[in-house]
Kinemage of the C-alpha trace (Angstrom):
@kinemage 1
@onewidth
@group {chain A} dominant
@subgroup {mainchain}
@vectorlist {calphas} color= white
{ca unk a 1} P -18.866 -51.009 -7.074
{ca unk a 2} L -22.647 -51.813 -6.465
{ca unk a 3} L -22.909 -49.694 -2.935
{ca unk a 4} L -21.131 -46.579 -4.408
{ca unk a 5} L -23.549 -46.591 -7.394
{ca unk a 6} L -26.257 -46.933 -4.968
{ca unk a 7} L -25.034 -44.066 -2.902
{ca unk a 8} L -24.558 -42.017 -5.554
{ca unk a 9} L -27.932 -42.252 -6.865
{ca unk a 10} L -29.379 -41.698 -3.446
{ca unk a 11} L -27.031 -38.821 -3.037
{ca unk a 12} L -28.528 -37.317 -6.381
{ca unk a 13} L -32.251 -38.189 -5.085
{ca unk a 14} L -31.472 -35.955 -1.926
{ca unk a 15} L -29.865 -33.075 -3.793
{ca unk a 16} L -32.682 -33.081 -6.613
{ca unk a 17} L -35.601 -33.359 -3.825
{ca unk a 18} L -33.526 -30.276 -2.372
{ca unk a 19} L -33.501 -28.059 -5.380
{ca unk a 20} L -37.456 -28.942 -5.961
{ca unk a 21} L -38.048 -27.746 -2.357
{ca unk a 22} L -36.124 -24.369 -2.512
{ca unk a 23} L -37.251 -23.846 -5.928
{ca unk a 24} L -40.755 -24.134 -4.659
{ca unk a 25} L -39.930 -21.905 -1.749
{ca unk a 26} L -38.537 -18.944 -4.220
{ca unk a 27} L -41.666 -19.365 -6.058
{ca unk a 28} L -44.058 -18.978 -2.837
{ca unk a 29} L -45.285 -22.517 -3.692
{ca unk a 30} L -43.816 -24.302 -0.646
{ca unk a 31} L -43.788 -23.156 2.896
{ca unk a 32} L -40.635 -22.332 4.707
{ca unk a 33} L -39.064 -23.115 7.953
{ca unk a 34} L -37.949 -19.869 9.661
{ca unk a 35} L -35.187 -19.494 11.885
{ca unk a 36} L -35.875 -17.964 15.137
{ca unk a 37} L -34.862 -14.262 15.846
{ca unk a 38} L -31.987 -14.577 17.470
{ca unk a 39} L -30.111 -16.841 15.122
{ca unk a 40} L -30.985 -14.583 12.327
{ca unk a 41} L -29.573 -11.949 14.178
{ca unk a 42} L -26.602 -13.669 14.437
{ca unk a 43} L -26.039 -14.497 10.841
{ca unk a 44} L -26.717 -10.978 9.997
{ca unk a 45} L -23.782 -9.817 12.398
{ca unk a 46} L -21.864 -12.563 11.328
{ca unk a 47} L -22.249 -11.610 7.392
{ca unk a 48} L -21.451 -8.258 8.475
{ca unk a 49} L -18.250 -8.940 10.132
{ca unk a 50} L -16.935 -11.087 7.081
{ca unk a 51} L -17.953 -8.102 4.637
{ca unk a 52} L -16.352 -5.441 6.391
{ca unk a 53} L -13.269 -7.853 7.210
{ca unk a 54} L -12.590 -8.454 3.578
{ca unk a 55} L -13.026 -4.597 2.939
{ca unk a 56} L -10.529 -3.591 5.548
{ca unk a 57} L -8.257 -6.221 4.608
{ca unk a 58} L -7.760 -5.642 1.459
{ca unk a 59} L -7.696 -1.758 1.761
{ca unk a 60} L -4.944 -2.295 4.644
{ca unk a 61} L -3.011 -4.314 1.996
{ca unk a 62} L -3.243 -1.553 -0.390
{ca unk a 63} L -1.994 1.254 1.909
{ca unk a 64} L 0.760 -0.750 3.170
{ca unk a 65} L 1.923 -1.702 -0.352
{ca unk a 66} L 0.635 0.202 -3.088
{ca unk a 67} L 1.878 -1.782 -5.405
{ca unk a 68} L 0.021 -4.197 -6.673
{ca unk a 69} L 2.366 -6.853 -8.516
{ca unk a 70} L 4.541 -6.920 -5.045
{ca unk a 71} L 0.766 -7.475 -3.330
{ca unk a 72} L 0.306 -10.485 -5.902
{ca unk a 73} L 4.023 -11.565 -5.087
{ca unk a 74} L 3.178 -11.858 -1.462
{ca unk a 75} L -0.151 -13.587 -2.044
{ca unk a 76} L 1.373 -16.389 -3.862
{ca unk a 77} L 4.246 -16.629 -1.475
{ca unk a 78} L 1.628 -16.729 1.578
{ca unk a 79} L 0.086 -19.476 -0.322
{ca unk a 80} L 2.897 -21.264 -1.054
{ca unk a 81} L 3.918 -21.350 2.618
{ca unk a 82} L 7.273 -19.403 1.977
{ca unk a 83} L 9.062 -16.692 3.282
{ca unk a 84} L 8.980 -13.482 1.360
{ca unk a 85} L 12.206 -12.220 0.368
{ca unk a 86} L 13.191 -8.737 1.988
{ca unk a 87} L 12.162 -6.069 -0.444
{ca unk a 88} L 13.761 -2.520 -0.123
{ca unk a 89} L 11.520 0.313 0.291
{ca unk a 90} L 11.011 2.929 -2.036
{ca unk a 91} L 12.549 5.951 0.727
{ca unk a 92} L 15.351 3.313 0.962
{ca unk a 93} L 15.958 3.283 -2.699
{ca unk a 94} L 15.901 6.609 -3.018
{ca unk a 95} L 18.074 7.422 -0.455
{ca unk a 96} L 20.806 4.879 -2.125
{ca unk a 97} L 20.103 6.698 -5.346
{ca unk a 98} L 21.095 10.126 -3.415
{ca unk a 99} L 23.801 8.534 -1.939
{ca unk a 100} L 25.735 7.692 -5.225
{ca unk a 101} L 24.643 10.701 -6.822
{ca unk a 102} L 26.859 12.522 -4.285
{ca unk a 103} L 29.558 10.531 -5.093
{ca unk a 104} L 29.363 11.300 -8.929
{ca unk a 105} L 28.978 15.062 -7.873
{ca unk a 106} L 31.734 15.135 -5.202
{ca unk a 107} L 30.831 14.925 -1.922
{ca unk a 108} L 32.694 18.005 -0.893
{ca unk a 109} L 30.368 20.183 -2.998
{ca unk a 110} L 27.473 21.873 -1.451
{ca unk a 111} L 25.191 20.033 -3.360
{ca unk a 112} L 26.724 16.431 -3.030
{ca unk a 113} L 27.175 16.777 0.647
{ca unk a 114} L 22.992 17.880 1.157
{ca unk a 115} L 22.645 14.945 -1.100
{ca unk a 116} L 24.371 12.912 1.713
{ca unk a 117} L 22.642 14.383 4.426
{ca unk a 118} L 19.290 13.566 2.824
{ca unk a 119} L 19.950 10.392 1.520
{ca unk a 120} L 20.660 9.188 4.915
{ca unk a 121} L 17.820 10.115 6.364
{ca unk a 122} L 15.595 8.816 3.112
{ca unk a 123} L 17.308 5.766 4.274
{ca unk a 124} L 16.271 6.070 7.920
{ca unk a 125} L 12.852 6.711 6.763
{ca unk a 126} L 12.756 3.493 4.660
{ca unk a 127} L 13.738 1.316 7.930
{ca unk a 128} L 10.846 2.995 9.791
{ca unk a 129} L 8.618 2.108 7.092
{ca unk a 130} L 10.166 -1.461 6.818
{ca unk a 131} L 9.406 -1.987 10.604
{ca unk a 132} L 5.846 -0.670 10.467
{ca unk a 133} L 5.161 -3.297 7.740
{ca unk a 134} L 6.225 -6.020 9.484
{ca unk a 135} L 4.758 -4.802 12.582
{ca unk a 136} L 1.287 -4.544 10.812
{ca unk a 137} L 1.466 -7.726 8.948
{ca unk a 138} L 2.027 -9.583 12.189
{ca unk a 139} L -0.214 -7.884 14.585
{ca unk a 140} L -3.182 -6.436 12.112
{ca unk a 141} L -3.536 -8.713 8.748
{ca unk a 142} L -2.779 -11.741 9.799
{ca unk a 143} L -5.653 -12.136 12.493
{ca unk a 144} L -7.896 -10.514 10.129
{ca unk a 145} L -6.605 -12.880 7.544
{ca unk a 146} L -6.929 -15.950 9.747
{ca unk a 147} L -10.687 -15.213 10.679
{ca unk a 148} L -11.515 -15.435 7.087
{ca unk a 149} L -9.603 -18.461 6.145
{ca unk a 150} L -10.325 -20.670 9.719
{ca unk a 151} L -13.350 -19.558 11.700
{ca unk a 152} L -15.271 -18.137 8.649
{ca unk a 153} L -14.801 -21.081 6.220
{ca unk a 154} L -16.250 -22.986 9.343
{ca unk a 155} L -19.289 -21.078 9.849
{ca unk a 156} L -20.134 -21.256 6.438
{ca unk a 157} L -19.641 -24.691 6.150
{ca unk a 158} L -22.048 -25.133 9.440
{ca unk a 159} L -24.398 -22.471 7.391
{ca unk a 160} L -24.548 -24.874 4.530
{ca unk a 161} L -25.697 -27.950 6.543
{ca unk a 162} L -28.216 -25.899 8.483
{ca unk a 163} L -29.762 -24.881 5.338
{ca unk a 164} L -29.954 -28.425 4.167
{ca unk a 165} L -31.508 -29.915 7.383
{ca unk a 166} L -34.097 -26.955 6.948
{ca unk a 167} L -34.667 -28.382 3.733
{ca unk a 168} L -34.889 -31.585 4.704
{ca unk a 169} L -37.649 -30.854 7.398
{ca unk a 170} L -39.981 -28.698 4.984
{ca unk a 171} L -39.885 -31.523 2.662
{ca unk a 172} L -40.801 -33.801 5.551
{ca unk a 173} L -43.407 -31.384 6.595
{ca unk a 174} L -44.908 -31.838 2.934
{ca unk a 175} L -44.958 -35.289 2.649
{ca unk a 176} L -46.623 -35.305 5.897
{ca unk a 177} L -49.570 -33.206 4.791
{ca unk a 178} L -49.845 -35.124 1.710
{ca unk a 179} L -49.910 -38.218 3.802
{ca unk a 180} L -52.721 -37.015 5.991
{ca unk a 181} L -54.773 -35.559 2.869
{ca unk a 182} L -54.195 -38.675 1.219
{ca unk a 183} L -55.500 -40.788 4.422
{ca unk a 184} L -58.262 -38.461 4.968
{ca unk a 185} L -59.304 -39.400 1.291
{ca unk a 186} L -58.757 -43.547 2.277
{ca unk a 187} L -56.217 -44.065 -0.563
{ca unk a 188} L -53.319 -44.174 1.999
{ca unk a 189} L -52.852 -46.518 4.922
{ca unk a 190} L -52.403 -45.311 8.323
{ca unk a 191} L -48.526 -46.709 8.160
{ca unk a 192} L -47.456 -44.419 5.791
{ca unk a 193} L -48.669 -41.687 7.826
{ca unk a 194} L -46.845 -43.214 10.768
{ca unk a 195} L -43.525 -43.113 8.468
{ca unk a 196} L -43.900 -39.885 7.350
{ca unk a 197} L -44.515 -38.883 11.480
{ca unk a 198} L -41.169 -40.628 11.937
{ca unk a 199} L -39.182 -39.084 9.086
{ca unk a 200} L -40.505 -35.427 10.367
{ca unk a 201} L -39.680 -36.191 13.781
{ca unk a 202} L -35.840 -37.779 12.809
{ca unk a 203} L -35.796 -34.380 10.700
{ca unk a 204} L -36.791 -31.942 13.276
{ca unk a 205} L -34.107 -33.465 15.715
{ca unk a 206} L -31.445 -33.028 13.215
{ca unk a 207} L -32.104 -29.315 12.619
{ca unk a 208} L -32.575 -28.509 16.061
{ca unk a 209} L -28.938 -29.813 16.782
{ca unk a 210} L -27.738 -28.106 14.030
{ca unk a 211} L -29.181 -25.007 14.723
{ca unk a 212} L -27.798 -24.855 18.122
{ca unk a 213} L -24.107 -25.906 16.860
{ca unk a 214} L -24.716 -22.743 14.542
{ca unk a 215} L -25.664 -20.607 17.055
{ca unk a 216} L -22.311 -21.450 19.232
{ca unk a 217} L -20.419 -21.134 16.508
{ca unk a 218} L -21.843 -17.579 15.695
{ca unk a 219} L -22.035 -16.289 19.108
{ca unk a 220} L -18.457 -16.577 19.056
{ca unk a 221} L -18.363 -13.683 16.623
{ca unk a 222} L -18.039 -11.466 19.567
{ca unk a 223} L -15.369 -12.914 20.627
{ca unk a 224} L -13.634 -12.321 17.038
{ca unk a 225} L -14.557 -8.748 17.249
{ca unk a 226} L -12.918 -8.457 20.823
{ca unk a 227} L -9.706 -9.950 19.286
{ca unk a 228} L -9.995 -7.393 16.191
{ca unk a 229} L -10.098 -4.684 18.471
{ca unk a 230} L -6.899 -5.308 20.341
{ca unk a 231} L -5.551 -5.874 16.870
{ca unk a 232} L -6.618 -2.515 15.804
{ca unk a 233} L -5.359 -1.074 18.667
{ca unk a 234} L -2.025 -2.337 18.309
{ca unk a 235} L -2.296 -1.384 14.384
{ca unk a 236} L -3.027 1.991 15.469
{ca unk a 237} L -0.296 2.187 17.776
{ca unk a 238} L 2.386 1.004 15.025
{ca unk a 239} L 1.254 3.742 12.822
{ca unk a 240} L 1.687 6.494 15.858
{ca unk a 241} L 5.454 5.043 16.308
{ca unk a 242} L 6.060 5.251 12.398
{ca unk a 243} L 4.820 8.687 11.972
{ca unk a 244} L 6.313 9.952 15.113
{ca unk a 245} L 9.763 8.708 13.917
{ca unk a 246} L 9.430 10.350 10.599
{ca unk a 247} L 8.333 13.403 12.098
{ca unk a 248} L 11.835 13.093 14.230
{ca unk a 249} L 13.569 12.742 11.346
{ca unk a 250} L 12.294 15.221 9.458
{ca unk a 251} L 13.279 17.771 12.074
{ca unk a 252} L 16.719 16.399 12.254
{ca unk a 253} L 16.892 16.740 8.779
{ca unk a 254} L 15.574 20.593 8.676
{ca unk a 255} L 18.174 21.161 11.229
{ca unk a 256} L 20.777 20.162 9.475
{ca unk a 257} L 19.782 21.402 6.218
{ca unk a 258} L 18.893 25.000 7.926
{ca unk a 259} L 22.909 24.717 9.380
{ca unk a 260} L 24.090 24.280 6.102
{ca unk a 261} L 22.359 27.027 4.838
{ca unk a 262} L 23.679 28.928 7.293
{ca unk a 263} L 27.170 28.244 6.863
{ca unk a 264} L 26.762 29.452 3.314
{ca unk a 265} L 24.771 32.479 3.626
{ca unk a 266} L 25.517 33.878 6.625
{ca unk a 267} L 27.045 37.190 7.109
{ca unk a 268} L 30.721 36.865 8.423
{ca unk a 269} L 32.514 40.523 7.743
{ca unk a 270} L 36.126 40.790 6.000
{ca unk a 271} L 38.603 39.786 8.430
{ca unk a 272} L 40.884 42.530 7.764
{ca unk a 273} L 38.323 45.244 8.645
{ca unk a 274} L 36.668 43.245 11.538
{ca unk a 275} L 38.040 40.164 12.362
{ca unk a 276} L 36.133 39.696 15.893
{ca unk a 277} L 32.579 40.746 16.031
{ca unk a 278} L 32.537 40.311 19.725
{ca unk a 279} L 35.205 43.389 20.155
{ca unk a 280} L 33.624 45.290 17.054
{ca unk a 281} L 30.347 45.164 19.024
{ca unk a 282} L 31.053 45.766 22.535
{ca unk a 283} L 34.581 46.019 23.480
{ca unk a 284} L 35.483 48.290 21.042
{ca unk a 285} L 32.750 49.898 19.559
{ca unk a 286} L 30.694 49.596 17.014
{ca unk a 287} L 32.383 49.933 13.319
{ca unk a 288} L 31.564 53.027 11.789
{ca unk a 289} L 28.829 53.546 9.388
{ca unk a 290} L 31.351 53.104 6.209
{ca unk a 291} L 32.831 49.807 6.969
{ca unk a 292} L 32.736 47.597 4.338
{ca unk a 293} L 30.255 44.691 4.204
{ca unk a 294} L 30.669 41.420 2.674
{ca unk a 295} L 28.471 40.854 -0.599
{ca unk a 296} L 27.553 37.239 0.505
{ca unk a 297} L 26.306 38.133 3.839
{ca unk a 298} L 22.735 37.634 3.423
{ca unk a 299} L 20.280 36.126 1.230
{ca unk a 300} L 17.778 39.203 0.606
{ca unk a 301} L 18.535 42.569 -1.125
{ca unk a 302} L 19.745 45.116 1.436
{ca unk a 303} L 16.957 47.223 1.034
{ca unk a 304} L 15.587 46.286 4.707
{ca unk a 305} L 19.170 47.537 6.102
{ca unk a 306} L 18.062 50.738 4.732
{ca unk a 307} L 14.716 50.732 6.254
{ca unk a 308} L 16.301 50.019 9.384
{ca unk a 309} L 18.544 52.936 9.221
{ca unk a 310} L 15.722 55.098 9.573
{ca unk a 311} L 14.755 53.688 13.335
{ca unk a 312} L 15.094 56.130 16.116
{ca unk a 313} L 18.126 55.491 18.091
{ca unk a 314} L 16.465 54.827 21.066
{ca unk a 315} L 13.124 53.110 19.609
{ca unk a 316} L 11.646 49.901 19.140
{ca unk a 317} L 10.014 47.789 16.786
{ca unk a 318} L 8.661 44.246 16.139
{ca unk a 319} L 10.215 42.007 13.527
{ca unk a 320} L 9.452 38.466 12.472
{ca unk a 321} L 12.436 36.648 11.760
{ca unk a 322} L 12.572 35.036 8.173
{ca unk a 323} L 15.361 32.400 8.593
{ca unk a 324} L 16.782 30.454 11.514
{ca unk a 325} L 20.225 31.894 12.396
{ca unk a 326} L 22.862 30.292 14.564
{ca unk a 327} L 24.924 32.657 16.503
{ca unk a 328} L 28.632 32.873 15.609
{ca unk a 329} L 29.538 34.092 18.944
{ca unk a 330} L 28.234 35.399 22.466
{ca unk a 331} L 27.596 38.607 20.861
{ca unk a 332} L 25.043 37.391 18.666
{ca unk a 333} L 21.539 36.464 19.369
{ca unk a 334} L 20.389 32.928 17.478
{ca unk a 335} L 17.254 33.011 15.694
{ca unk a 336} L 14.284 30.682 15.035
{ca unk a 337} L 12.092 31.193 11.662
{ca unk a 338} L 8.904 32.690 12.345
{ca unk a 339} L 9.545 33.875 15.505
{ca unk a 340} L 8.896 37.816 16.422
{ca unk a 341} L 11.288 39.635 18.478
{ca unk a 342} L 12.202 43.407 19.448
{ca unk a 343} L 14.956 45.292 17.881
{ca unk a 344} L 16.574 48.509 17.839
{ca unk a 345} L 19.415 50.336 16.312
{ca unk a 346} L 22.160 52.120 18.384
{ca unk a 347} L 24.455 55.344 17.104
{ca unk a 348} L 27.363 54.110 14.603
{ca unk a 349} L 25.826 50.593 14.224
{ca unk a 350} L 26.745 48.736 11.193
{ca unk a 351} L 23.582 49.300 8.948
{ca unk a 352} L 23.321 45.462 8.232
{ca unk a 353} L 23.094 44.283 11.991
{ca unk a 354} L 20.476 45.307 14.577
{ca unk a 355} L 19.974 44.511 18.161
{ca unk a 356} L 17.393 42.083 18.888
{ca unk a 357} L 16.111 41.128 22.089
{ca unk a 358} L 13.700 37.753 22.894
{ca unk a 359} L 13.054 37.921 26.704
{ca unk a 360} L 15.945 38.417 28.777
{ca unk a 361} L 18.168 37.379 25.882
{ca unk a 362} L 19.884 40.223 23.714
{ca unk a 363} L 22.543 40.267 20.969
{ca unk a 364} L 23.336 41.394 17.180
{ca unk a 365} L 21.163 39.943 14.634
{ca unk a 366} L 21.819 40.246 10.720
{ca unk a 367} L 19.054 42.423 9.053
{ca unk a 368} L 18.496 40.274 6.238
{ca unk a 369} L 16.913 37.713 8.089
{ca unk a 370} L 14.464 39.851 9.504
{ca unk a 371} L 11.006 41.122 8.274
{ca unk a 372} L 10.872 44.667 10.191
{ca unk a 373} L 6.813 45.154 11.010
{ca unk a 374} L 5.386 48.581 11.386
C-alpha cells in the first residue's frame, strides 16, 4: 500500500510539472523544443487524413442509409459485435405494397396488372440496392472505420507519449539552465549540475527514441492512402454496377409499360369491315376513304389525320414519332418515340394511316402516333 501511494504521488508530481511547463510555453515564459520539419509534416498529413476520413465515413453512411434511427441501430449492433438483422429496403417495401394493392384492385384490370409489373421491378431495384449496401459496407466503410479505430488510435497514443517526452526534455533543459546559473553564483555544488546534465541526456535519449517510433507510424499513412485508394475504386465500381442494374431494370420496365399502353390504345379496325390489315393494305387494295374507324384507335385527336389528307399524293414529309408502336403484322412499321421518319399517303388510303419509311424499312403507321413536321 505504501508503494502504491508513493507511485501515485510521484505520478502526480510528474503530471503537475508537465502542466506547469506546458502553461509556461503557452504564455511564452519557457522555451519549447521544436520537432524536425519532416516529422511536423507527417503529423500535419496524418491529422488531415484522420479528419477527412471521418467526414467521408459519416457522409457515406448517410448516403447509403439516410435513416438516422437505422444508422444508430447499425452502430449499436456493431459495438455489440452482433449480426444486424436483415432489413427490407425502401424499393422492396414499395414493390410489396404495389403487389398487395394489385390483388385488391384485381390483377386482371389494367391498373392491377400495371401495379404488378411495376411492383416486381421495384423489388428488383431493392435487391440491387441491398447488394450495393453490402458491398460498400464490406469494401469501403469497414476499411475506413478500421483505420480510425485501429491505426489512428495507436498513432494518437504514441503522439501523446512523444509530447510527454518533449515536455520532460524541456523540463530537464530548464533545470540544467537554473543549475548552471546557481553554480555561477557559487550557490550550487557541481554534483547538482552533473545530475541535471545526466537527467537531460536521459530525457533526450527517450525523446529521440519516441520521435523515431512516432515517425515510423506516421510514415505508414502512405500505405493507408494506397489501401483507401483501392477501397475507393471498389466503391465506385459497386456504384457503377448498381446504377447500371437500375438503368437496365428501368429500361425493361419502360418496354413493359409501352407494350401495355399499345395493347390498350393501338388502332384496330373493326373485324367486320377489315378483318386483316395485310390484305387491306397490300393484297386487296387500300380501304375506301369512308371505311369506319374504331373510336379507340388513337390517343390523340383526329385533327392530325385531317392534316395528312392535305399531303400530295406523291409528296413526302418528315414526322416525329410521339409514342412507341409495335407493328401488329408485316404490313405495319414499328415505331420508337422521338425518332424521325418519312411519311406519305397514297390515293384511297385510310385517313388514319400513312406509309412510313425508315431507311430500307417501310410500312403502315398510325397518324395519331405522329407529329407532322413542316
